[in-house]
C-alpha positions in Angstrom: 12.9 1.6 162.9 13.2 0.4 166.5 14.4 -3.1 167.4 13.6 -4.5 170.9 16.4 -5.6 173.2 15.0 -8.8 174.7 16.2 -10.8 177.8 17.3 -14.1 176.2 16.5 -17.6 177.4 19.4 -18.8 179.5 18.3 -22.2 180.6 15.3 -24.6 180.6 14.4 -24.0 184.3 15.2 -20.3 184.4 12.2 -17.9 184.1 13.7 -14.6 185.2 17.0 -12.9 186.1 18.3 -9.6 187.5 19.6 -6.9 185.2 22.6 -6.3 187.3 24.5 -3.8 185.2 24.1 -1.7 182.0 27.4 -1.3 180.2 26.0 1.4 177.8 24.2 4.6 178.7 20.8 5.7 177.4 21.4 7.5 174.1 24.7 5.7 173.3 25.3 4.6 169.8 26.0 0.8 169.7 27.2 -1.5 167.0 26.7 -5.2 166.6 28.5 -7.2 169.3 28.8 -4.3 171.8 28.2 -5.5 175.4 24.9 -4.1 176.5 24.0 -5.6 180.0 24.7 -8.3 182.4 22.0 -10.7 183.5 22.4 -12.5 186.8 20.4 -15.7 187.6 20.6 -18.1 190.5 22.9 -20.3 188.4 25.2 -18.0 186.3 25.8 -14.5 185.0 25.3 -13.9 181.3 26.5 -11.0 179.1 24.0 -9.8 176.5 25.4 -8.1 173.4 23.8 -5.9 170.7 22.3 -7.7 167.7 21.7 -4.5 165.7 23.5 -1.1 165.3 21.8 2.2 166.3 21.0 4.4 169.2 20.1 2.7 172.5 17.0 3.7 174.5 17.0 2.0 177.9 13.5 1.2 179.4 14.5 -0.9 182.4 16.9 0.2 185.1 19.7 -1.7 186.7 18.8 -4.0 189.6 15.3 -4.8 188.2 14.0 -8.4 188.1 13.2 -9.1 184.5 11.3 -12.1 183.0 12.9 -14.1 180.2 11.6 -12.7 176.9 10.8 -9.3 178.3 12.0 -6.0 176.6 14.5 -4.0 178.5 15.6 -1.5 175.8 15.2 -0.5 172.2 17.7 0.2 169.4 16.8 2.9 166.9 18.5 1.4 163.8 17.6 4.5 161.7 19.8 6.7 163.8 23.4 7.1 162.4 26.5 7.1 164.4 27.6 10.7 165.3 30.3 12.0 162.9 33.7 12.3 164.3 34.6 15.9 165.1 37.3 17.3 163.0 39.9 19.3 164.8 39.8 22.9 163.6 42.9 24.6 162.4 44.3 27.1 164.8 45.0 30.5 163.4 48.6 31.3 164.0 49.6 34.5 165.6 51.6 37.2 163.9 54.8 35.7 162.7 57.9 37.2 164.2 60.0 38.4 161.2 63.2 37.7 162.9 62.2 34.2 164.2 59.8 32.6 161.7 57.8 29.7 163.3 57.6 26.3 161.8 54.5 25.6 159.7 51.6 24.1 161.7 51.0 20.4 161.1 48.0 19.4 159.1 44.9 18.8 161.2 43.8 15.1 161.5 40.5 13.5 162.6 40.9 11.8 166.1 41.2 8.1 166.1 38.1 6.3 167.4 38.4 5.2 171.0 37.2 1.8 172.1 34.2 2.1 174.5 35.1 1.7 178.1 33.1 -0.9 180.0 31.9 0.5 183.3 32.0 -2.0 186.3 28.8 -3.1 188.0 27.9 -0.6 190.7 29.0 -1.7 194.2 26.3 -2.4 196.7 25.4 0.7 198.8 27.0 0.4 202.2 25.7 2.2 205.3 27.4 2.1 208.7 24.9 2.7 211.6 26.6 2.5 215.0 27.6 -1.1 215.5 26.1 -2.5 212.3 26.7 -2.2 208.6 24.0 -2.4 206.1 24.5 -3.3 202.4 22.2 -4.3 199.6 22.3 -8.0 198.6 24.0 -8.5 195.2 21.5 -9.5 192.5 23.1 -13.0 192.3 22.9 -13.5 196.1 19.2 -12.4 196.0 18.5 -15.0 193.3 20.4 -17.7 195.3 18.4 -16.9 198.4 15.1 -17.0 196.6 16.0 -20.4 195.0 17.0 -21.9 198.3 13.8 -20.7 200.0 11.7 -22.1 197.1 13.5 -25.5 197.4 12.5 -25.6 201.1 8.9 -24.6 200.4 8.1 -26.8 197.4 9.7 -30.1 198.4 9.2 -32.4 201.4 12.9 -32.5 202.3 14.1 -35.1 204.8 17.7 -36.0 205.6 19.1 -39.4 206.6 22.7 -40.1 207.8 25.3 -42.8 207.8 29.1 -43.0 208.1 31.8 -44.5 206.0 35.2 -45.9 206.9 37.6 -44.2 204.5 40.6 -46.5 205.2 40.3 -48.5 202.1 39.9 -45.5 199.8 42.9 -43.7 201.4 45.1 -46.8 201.3 44.2 -47.4 197.6 44.9 -43.8 196.7 48.3 -43.9 198.5 49.2 -47.2 196.8 48.4 -46.2 193.2 48.8 -42.4 193.2 52.2 -42.2 191.6 51.4 -44.6 188.8 48.0 -43.1 188.3 49.4 -39.6 188.0 52.2 -40.7 185.6 49.7 -42.5 183.4 46.8 -40.1 183.3 48.4 -36.7 184.1 45.9 -36.0 187.0 45.8 -36.8 190.7 43.4 -39.4 192.0 41.2 -37.6 194.5 38.3 -38.6 196.7 35.4 -37.1 194.6 35.8 -39.5 191.7 35.2 -42.4 194.1 32.1 -40.8 195.4 30.7 -40.1 192.0 31.2 -43.7 190.9 29.6 -44.9 194.2 26.7 -42.6 193.7 26.2 -43.9 190.1 26.2 -47.5 191.3 23.7 -46.6 194.1 21.4 -44.7 191.6 21.4 -47.8 189.4 20.4 -49.9 192.3 17.8 -47.5 193.6 16.3 -45.8 190.5 13.6 -43.9 192.6 16.2 -41.4 193.7 17.1 -40.8 190.0 13.5 -39.5 189.5 11.8 -36.1 189.8 8.3 -34.7 190.0 7.0 -32.7 187.0 3.4 -31.6 187.7 1.4 -34.7 188.3 3.9 -37.0 186.6 7.0 -38.8 187.9 10.0 -38.6 185.5 12.5 -41.4 185.9 15.9 -40.6 184.5 18.0 -43.2 182.7 21.1 -41.2 182.5 23.7 -40.3 185.2 24.7 -36.6 185.0 26.1 -35.7 188.4 26.4 -32.2 189.7 29.3 -31.3 192.0 28.7 -28.2 194.1 31.7 -25.8 194.1 32.2 -22.5 195.8 33.3 -19.5 193.6 33.7 -15.8 194.1 30.3 -15.3 192.7 28.6 -17.9 194.9 27.8 -21.5 194.9 27.7 -23.2 191.4 27.0 -26.8 190.5 28.8 -27.9 187.3 27.5 -31.2 185.9 29.6 -34.1 184.8 27.9 -35.9 181.9 27.4 -39.7 181.5 29.3 -40.5 184.6 28.5 -44.2 184.2 30.7 -44.3 181.1 33.7 -42.6 182.7 36.6 -44.2 184.5 38.1 -42.6 187.7 40.7 -41.0 185.5 38.0 -39.6 183.2 36.1 -38.2 186.1 39.3 -36.6 187.6 40.0 -34.9 184.2 36.5 -33.5 184.1 36.7 -32.3 187.6 40.1 -30.6 186.9 38.6 -28.9 183.9 35.8 -27.4 186.0 38.2 -26.3 188.7 40.2 -24.3 186.1 37.0 -22.8 184.6 35.8 -21.8 188.1 39.1 -20.1 188.9 39.0 -18.2 185.6 35.3 -17.4 185.9 34.5 -19.2 182.7 31.8 -21.7 183.9 29.0 -21.3 181.4 25.3 -22.0 181.7 25.6 -25.2 179.6 28.0 -26.5 182.2 25.3 -26.2 184.9 22.2 -27.6 183.2 20.6 -31.0 183.3 22.0 -32.8 186.4 20.0 -35.5 187.9 21.8 -35.7 191.3 24.1 -33.5 193.3 27.1 -34.1 195.5 28.2 -31.3 198.0 31.5 -31.5 199.9 31.3 -29.4 203.0 34.3 -31.3 204.3 36.7 -29.1 202.4 35.7 -26.3 204.7 35.8 -28.4 207.8 32.2 -29.3 208.2 31.6 -32.4 210.3 27.9 -32.8 209.6 25.2 -30.9 207.7 21.8 -31.3 206.0 22.2 -30.2 202.4 19.4 -28.5 200.5 18.0 -30.1 197.4 18.9 -28.7 194.0 15.5 -28.6 192.2 14.0 -30.4 190.4 16.3 -33.2 191.6 15.1 -35.5 194.3 18.4 -36.2 196.1 21.7 -34.6 197.2 24.6 -36.2 199.0 26.6 -34.3 201.6 30.2 -35.3 202.1 32.0 -34.2 205.3 35.4 -33.9 207.0 37.4 -37.1 207.4 38.1 -37.4 211.1 39.8 -40.2 213.1 37.4 -41.7 215.5 37.2 -44.9 217.7 35.0 -47.5 216.1 34.3 -51.2 216.9 35.9 -53.5 214.4 35.4 -57.3 215.0 34.8 -56.7 218.7 37.8 -54.4 219.1 38.1 -50.6 219.4 40.2 -49.2 216.5 40.9 -45.7 215.4 39.7 -45.2 211.8 39.4 -42.2 209.4 35.6 -41.8 209.4 33.3 -39.6 207.3 29.6 -38.8 208.0 27.4 -39.0 205.0 24.1 -37.1 204.6 21.4 -37.8 202.0 18.7 -35.1 201.7 15.8 -36.3 199.6 12.3 -35.3 198.4 10.0 -37.5 200.5 7.2 -37.0 198.0 9.3 -39.2 195.6 11.6 -41.3 197.8 10.5 -43.4 200.7 12.7 -43.7 203.8 13.6 -47.4 203.1 14.9 -46.4 199.6 16.9 -43.5 201.0 18.6 -45.6 203.7 19.4 -48.4 201.3 20.9 -45.8 198.9 23.3 -44.6 201.6 24.2 -48.1 202.5 25.1 -48.9 198.9 27.4 -45.8 198.8 29.0 -46.9 202.1 29.6 -50.5 200.8 31.1 -49.2 197.5 33.5 -46.8 199.3 34.6 -49.4 201.8 35.4 -51.8 199.0 36.8 -49.4 196.4 38.9 -51.8 194.3 35.8 -52.8 192.3 35.1 -49.1 191.5 38.7 -48.7 190.5 38.6 -51.7 188.2 35.3 -50.5 186.6 
């Protein structure tokens, strides 16, 4: 009897993936739980294991784009595992009468060896004169496709503002020691931005909506994605129910995701269901950018580098730590007035952060 090896569903919005590596060869005998292949999507890599024991017959090669639910191999469950070869006894040579040899030890069956997982094949590299060519990794191919689709399927527009970070920086400096002693985590900038975004989404609910066919779906929850760079590429883990979390609660969630990202343990469940995204290019030194939407969301906020600049305060020029903010939004869902008002709400919240802290 043959059982199909099927590409499993890995998320509500994911319809296909790339079979980036087979960890078993065609004709190998597998047991339940053996790692069969790695599936790369634009969001995360998943490892698929055997659900039945038997002989594996591969029908789809590495590097192929595979739809969710498609068959990539079969397992012949009627085929038995190959019997272990028993070491044959070696016939001893003539025994020297003067120097008798010690009796040969009894032959033993060899101990089973754990299967060795072969790494994913490295992209083929060709050096041609002054250039080097290499194949895109499957994950990078999927990310590229997703970004192009986002540009082609939404009417993306970006609006800008700037925020004086003096109040947030002074508050952090004032309470940092007590905050860390009480909660066991540092008070960073991102938790302030998440709280400010939640407040702005509550004030401008149109940005917390998305198109689904010919219907507009308005979300009444505040699950905020925070874009982070990892060795495998950009990922957007989602913090759930941010309106219910304090700054300390948000910082603990962020720290947990940072640890997971370092250890490569961010799972698909961590990446699903966000309604708005924050991207911080400032950690890399970006002064200004136009972030790309994370479909099907209708808005993404770009944070940037904090830089001291001269600004007019009450008729006088002062040097203040300023940050440019960028809001990219789907103009099919959000009007310009709503987008500008949304950014102003964030600016006002960050320039008066004590209220966010108390909440």
